[in-house]
C-alpha positions in Angstrom: -5.6 101.1 -76.9 -5.7 98.4 -79.0 -4.9 99.8 -82.8 -8.0 99.8 -85.3 -8.5 97.1 -87.9 -7.6 98.5 -90.8 -4.0 99.9 -89.2 -3.5 96.4 -87.7 -4.7 95.3 -92.0 -2.2 97.8 -93.5 1.0 97.1 -91.2 0.3 93.2 -91.9 0.4 93.7 -95.4 3.7 96.0 -94.9 4.8 93.0 -93.2 4.1 90.2 -95.0 5.0 92.9 -98.9 8.5 93.5 -97.9 9.4 90.0 -97.3 8.0 88.8 -100.4 8.9 91.5 -102.5 12.5 90.8 -100.6 12.1 86.9 -102.2 10.8 88.2 -105.7 14.3 90.6 -106.3 16.2 87.4 -104.5 15.0 85.3 -107.4 15.3 87.8 -109.6 12.0 87.9 -111.3 11.1 91.4 -111.9 14.7 91.9 -113.9 13.5 88.4 -115.5 10.9 89.4 -116.5 11.7 93.1 -117.7 14.0 91.9 -119.5 11.5 89.1 -121.6 9.3 92.3 -122.7 12.6 94.4 -123.5 13.7 91.5 -125.8 10.2 90.4 -127.3 9.3 94.6 -127.9 12.8 95.1 -129.3 12.4 92.4 -131.9 8.8 93.2 -132.8 10.0 96.6 -133.1 12.5 96.2 -135.7 10.4 93.6 -137.1 7.6 94.9 -137.4 7.9 98.7 -138.7 8.4 97.3 -141.6 6.0 98.3 -144.7 4.0 95.3 -145.0 1.0 95.0 -143.5 -1.0 91.9 -141.9 -4.9 93.1 -141.5 -5.1 96.3 -142.4 -2.3 96.8 -140.0 1.4 98.6 -140.2 4.0 100.4 -138.7 3.5 100.6 -135.0 0.2 99.6 -135.6 1.3 95.7 -136.5 3.8 96.1 -133.9 2.1 96.7 -130.6 -0.2 93.9 -132.7 1.5 90.8 -132.8 3.7 91.7 -129.6 0.4 92.1 -128.1 -0.5 88.8 -129.5 3.0 86.7 -128.3 1.7 87.9 -124.8 -1.2 86.2 -125.2 1.3 83.1 -124.8 3.5 84.2 -122.7 1.9 86.2 -120.3 -0.1 82.8 -118.8 2.9 80.6 -118.5 4.8 83.8 -116.3 2.3 84.1 -113.9 1.8 80.3 -113.5 5.1 79.6 -112.8 5.7 82.7 -110.3 2.3 82.1 -108.4 2.8 78.6 -108.7 5.2 77.1 -105.8 4.6 80.7 -103.9 2.0 79.1 -100.7 3.9 75.3 -101.0 7.2 76.0 -101.3 7.1 78.7 -97.9 4.7 75.8 -96.2 7.5 73.0 -96.6 10.8 74.7 -96.0 9.3 76.4 -92.4 9.1 79.8 -93.4 5.2 80.3 -93.4 5.0 78.4 -89.8 7.8 80.4 -88.4 5.7 83.6 -90.2 1.9 82.7 -88.6 4.2 82.8 -85.5 4.0 86.3 -85.2 0.7 88.6 -85.5 0.3 88.0 -89.1 -2.9 86.4 -89.9 -3.3 84.0 -92.5 -5.7 86.5 -95.0 -3.1 88.9 -93.9 -0.5 87.1 -96.2 -2.2 85.6 -98.3 -3.4 89.2 -99.6 0.2 90.6 -99.6 1.8 87.8 -101.7 -1.0 88.1 -104.2 -0.2 91.8 -104.4 3.5 91.5 -104.5 3.3 88.8 -107.1 0.9 90.2 -109.6 2.6 93.9 -109.2 5.8 92.1 -109.8 4.1 90.4 -113.2 1.7 93.8 -114.2 4.8 96.6 -113.5 7.0 94.8 -116.4 4.5 95.3 -118.9 3.1 98.7 -118.4 6.5 99.7 -118.6 8.2 97.7 -121.8 3.7 98.6 -123.8 4.0 102.0 -123.9 7.4 102.5 -123.8 8.2 100.1 -127.1 5.2 103.2 -128.5 7.8 105.9 -127.4 10.2 104.6 -129.4 9.1 103.8 -132.1 7.2 107.7 -132.0 10.6 109.4 -131.3 13.2 107.3 -133.0 11.0 105.7 -136.3 8.7 108.4 -136.3 5.8 106.1 -136.3 2.1 107.4 -135.7 1.0 105.5 -132.3 -2.2 103.6 -132.2 -3.3 104.8 -128.4 -6.6 103.5 -128.8 -5.0 100.3 -129.3 -2.1 100.6 -126.9 -4.8 101.0 -124.1 -6.7 98.1 -125.5 -4.1 95.6 -125.4 -2.6 96.9 -121.7 -6.0 96.6 -120.2 -6.2 92.5 -121.8 -3.1 90.9 -121.2 -3.8 93.1 -117.1 -6.9 91.2 -116.8 -5.5 87.8 -118.6 -2.6 88.4 -115.9 -4.0 88.9 -113.3 -6.9 85.9 -114.1 -3.5 83.3 -114.1 -2.1 84.7 -110.9 -4.7 83.5 -109.6 -5.0 80.7 -110.7 -1.4 80.1 -110.3 -2.0 81.4 -106.3 -5.0 78.0 -106.1 -2.7 75.6 -107.8 0.0 76.2 -104.7 -2.5 76.5 -102.4 -4.2 73.1 -103.2 -1.5 70.6 -104.1 1.4 70.9 -101.6 3.9 68.8 -103.2 5.8 71.5 -105.8 6.9 69.3 -108.6 3.3 68.2 -109.2 2.3 71.9 -108.9 5.1 72.5 -111.2 4.1 70.3 -113.5 0.0 71.0 -113.6 1.4 74.6 -113.9 2.8 73.9 -117.3 -0.4 71.6 -118.4 -3.0 74.5 -117.6 -0.6 76.5 -119.6 -0.9 74.2 -122.6 -4.3 73.6 -122.0 -4.7 77.2 -122.3 -2.8 78.5 -125.5 -3.1 75.0 -127.4 -4.9 72.3 -126.2 -8.0 74.0 -126.3 -7.9 75.4 -130.0 -6.6 71.7 -131.1 -10.0 70.6 -129.4 -12.1 73.8 -130.4 -11.3 73.0 -134.3 -11.6 68.9 -133.7 -15.4 69.3 -133.0 -15.9 72.1 -135.4 -15.0 69.2 -138.4 -16.5 66.2 -136.3 -19.8 68.4 -136.5 -21.5 71.2 -137.9 -21.9 73.6 -134.8 -23.7 76.8 -135.7 -21.2 79.5 -135.1 -23.0 80.3 -131.9 -22.4 77.2 -130.1 -19.0 77.6 -131.7 -18.7 80.9 -130.5 -19.5 80.0 -126.6 -16.9 77.2 -126.6 -14.3 79.0 -127.2 -14.9 81.8 -124.8 -14.4 79.5 -121.9 -10.8 79.7 -122.0 -9.7 83.2 -121.3 -6.4 83.7 -123.3 -9.2 82.7 -126.2 -11.3 86.0 -124.9 -8.4 88.2 -124.6 -7.5 87.1 -128.5 -11.0 88.0 -129.4 -11.1 91.6 -127.5 -7.9 92.4 -129.6 -8.6 90.9 -133.4 -11.5 93.0 -132.9 -9.8 96.1 -132.8 -7.4 95.4 -135.4 -9.8 93.8 -137.7 -13.2 94.9 -136.7 -15.2 92.5 -139.2 -13.1 89.2 -137.8 -14.0 88.4 -141.4 -10.4 85.8 -140.9 -13.3 83.3 -138.7 -15.6 83.3 -141.4 -19.1 82.6 -140.6 -18.3 82.8 -136.9 -16.6 86.3 -137.5 -19.7 87.7 -139.0 -21.6 85.8 -136.4 -19.1 88.2 -133.9 -19.2 91.7 -135.9 -23.0 91.8 -136.1 -24.0 90.0 -133.1 -21.6 91.4 -130.4 -19.7 93.5 -131.8 -16.1 94.8 -131.2 -16.9 96.7 -127.7 -18.3 93.9 -126.2 -15.7 91.5 -127.3 -14.0 94.2 -125.7 -15.9 93.9 -122.2 -16.0 89.7 -122.7 -12.1 89.1 -122.8 -12.4 91.7 -119.9 -15.1 90.5 -117.3 -14.8 86.8 -118.3 -10.1 86.7 -117.3 -11.0 88.8 -114.6 -14.2 86.4 -113.5 -12.9 83.6 -112.9 -9.2 84.8 -111.3 -11.3 86.7 -108.5 -13.4 82.8 -108.4 -10.3 80.9 -108.4 -8.2 83.5 -105.7 -11.4 83.9 -103.6 -10.8 79.9 -103.8 -7.7 79.8 -103.3 -7.7 81.8 -99.6 -10.6 80.2 -98.4 -8.7 76.9 -99.1 -5.6 78.3 -97.5 -7.1 80.4 -93.6 -9.3 76.8 -93.5 -5.9 74.7 -94.3 -3.6 73.5 -91.5 0.1 75.6 -92.6 2.2 71.7 -92.8 
């Protein structure tokens, strides 16, 4: 009697996950992410636990706020680097064609790779931030803002999922690894810098209403995540001027948090479904 479809799917996922996990361990990606998060956390604990304040945060709150904002720039780059050459690399070296000659479906391969790469990026984050808070509480006697810690973890995880999916889409659509790497760098630069600069230029050139500025800014998932974090540190968002007044009164901290979670996740899901569809329909070679 043949096995059921769920059992077959789980078996295929285990095989693919075991193979891709071995590749992740060989490339030291998990160790690299843990090391990067640990170094960043240590630096912000040492610097941030001084008595000066930043937008109302002191001590451990300041360290977590600074660490979370550094992650907004780092996590998209890590995600794109870890996933932007997965499919095209396996296609180019022949390992994908070899694996597909076994009873493994394309969808199972793609889901397994997605889960492993996502876990390899999310797990170090979920280790580093609570460990950072625990060290601050135990070694330095700091009060930990656990609510902000949970908010930072949720927003950072949503941002990671978004750029993991974008990286997988890139590796599926672009066959050449060098081109995929260049496009990944451009996407990262656009997400963390160019879009902000362009938005500032538009604001200087045209007198846009706060609602239009907000709509343009939230196209960028990194900007959504930034607003979700800042709204916890400074609910009135006075540093943004009229736009901050609009956000604080019309949307509020809860609305910005929902947006900072929902929009990156929606973009990531859209990119992932698109890449899965293209991968299952295109030729292997």
